[in-house]
Structure formats: structure tokens, C-alpha cells
C-alpha positions as CSV (number, residue, x, y, z in Angstrom):
1,M,0.0,0.0,0.0
2,R,2.8,2.4,0.9
3,G,4.6,1.7,-2.4
4,R,1.5,2.4,-4.3
5,L,1.0,5.8,-2.6
6,F,4.6,6.7,-3.3
7,F,4.1,5.7,-7.0
8,I,1.0,7.8,-7.3
9,A,2.7,10.8,-5.6
10,L,5.6,10.4,-8.0
11,L,3.3,10.4,-11.0
12,V,1.4,13.5,-9.7
13,A,4.8,15.3,-9.2
14,I,5.9,14.4,-12.7
15,N,2.6,15.6,-14.2
16,L,2.9,18.9,-12.3
17,F,6.4,19.3,-13.5
18,L,5.4,18.6,-17.1
19,M,2.4,21.0,-16.8
20,I,4.6,23.8,-15.5
21,R,7.1,23.3,-18.4
22,L,4.2,23.2,-20.9
23,I,2.9,26.5,-19.8
24,W,5.8,28.7,-18.6
25,S,9.0,27.3,-20.2
26,D,10.9,28.8,-23.1
27,Q,9.0,26.4,-25.4
28,G,5.7,26.6,-23.6
29,I,2.3,28.1,-24.4
30,F,3.2,31.7,-23.5
31,A,6.3,31.5,-25.7
32,Y,4.2,30.1,-28.5
33,L,1.6,32.8,-28.3
34,E,4.3,35.5,-28.3
35,L,6.0,34.0,-31.3
36,K,2.6,33.7,-33.1
37,N,1.9,37.4,-32.4
38,R,5.4,38.4,-33.6
39,Y,4.9,36.2,-36.8
40,E,1.6,38.1,-37.5
41,V,3.3,41.5,-37.1
42,L,6.2,40.5,-39.4
43,R,3.8,39.0,-41.9
44,G,1.9,42.3,-42.0
45,K,5.1,44.2,-42.6
46,I,6.1,41.9,-45.4
47,E,2.7,42.4,-47.1
48,A,3.2,46.2,-46.8
49,V,6.6,46.0,-48.3
50,D,5.4,43.7,-51.1
51,G,2.7,46.2,-51.9
52,R,5.1,49.1,-51.9
53,S,7.5,47.1,-54.1
54,L,4.7,46.5,-56.6
55,D,3.8,50.2,-56.6
56,L,7.5,51.2,-57.2
57,S,7.9,48.6,-60.0
58,Q,4.8,49.9,-61.7
59,E,6.1,53.5,-61.4
60,I,9.5,52.4,-62.8
61,R,7.8,50.8,-65.7
62,K,5.8,54.0,-66.4
63,L,8.9,56.1,-66.1
64,K,10.7,53.9,-68.6
65,S,7.9,53.8,-71.2
66,D,5.6,56.9,-70.8
67,K,7.3,60.1,-71.9
68,G,4.3,62.2,-70.7
69,Y,4.6,60.7,-67.2
70,Q,8.3,61.3,-67.2
71,E,7.8,65.0,-68.0
72,K,5.1,65.3,-65.3
73,V,7.3,63.7,-62.7
74,V,10.3,65.9,-63.6
75,R,8.2,69.0,-63.6
76,E,6.5,68.2,-60.2
77,R,9.4,66.8,-58.2
78,M,12.3,68.7,-59.6
79,N,10.7,72.0,-60.6
80,F,11.8,71.9,-64.2
81,V,10.3,74.3,-66.7
82,K,10.1,74.5,-70.5
83,K,11.7,77.2,-72.5
84,D,10.0,80.6,-71.9
85,E,8.1,79.5,-68.8
86,I,8.2,81.1,-65.4
87,L,8.0,78.9,-62.3
88,Y,6.3,80.2,-59.2
89,I,6.9,78.1,-56.0
90,F,4.5,78.7,-53.2
91,P,5.3,77.3,-49.7
92,D,3.2,74.4,-48.5
93,E,1.6,74.1,-45.0
94,K,5.0,73.4,-43.4
95,G,6.5,76.6,-44.8
96,Q,8.9,74.8,-47.2
97,P,8.7,75.4,-50.9
98,R,7.5,72.3,-52.8
99,G,10.3,70.1,-54.0
100,E,12.7,71.1,-51.3
101,A,11.6,68.7,-48.6
102,P,14.1,66.0,-47.7
103,D,13.4,62.6,-49.3
104,E,11.5,60.2,-47.1
105,Q,12.6,56.6,-47.0
106,E,10.6,53.7,-45.5
107,N,12.2,50.7,-44.1
């Protein structure tokens, strides 16, 4: 009888140990949930970067093939003018003239 109680106590202790490791260890449920959340965040970032990459590749294709679009971009972003034109630059809401803002890069 005493051996049987010792065996049951040992099994309960082993089960408690395994339950604690299952929940709170480095490979437990909480670690899994944290990794799953991190995965979803990174997946969202990858989708955003893929979308931006697609937009940029389409713009590159338009810049290479469409002369009208090239002229529009050069005129808007670089303030180029044709012969005998006068360019007036008005400051935007930030007080900087258009075209002189620093380039913004996204990571």
C-alpha cells in the first residue's frame, strides 16, 4: 500500500512538472503565443513591403515607357520648366517650398 501511494505521488509530481514546463517554459504556451503574435506582425510588414515594391515597380515601368509621365514627374518633383516658362513656387503648409523637402525613406 505504501509503495502504491509513493508511486501515485511520484506520478502526480511528474505531471505537475510537465504541466509547468508546458505553460511557462521557453517552449511553452506563452512563448508560442508571443511567437505567433510576432509572426503576424512580421507578416503584415512583409505584405506592406510587397505592396510598396509592386507600386514602385509599376512606377519604374511607367517612367521607362511613358514620356508624358516622365515629363510630369520631372516638372512636379524637380521644378523643371520648359523654355520661356516662369516657375512660381509657393510654400506648403509646413512653410517649405514644394520640391525642397528631404526625401523620405521607409524601411
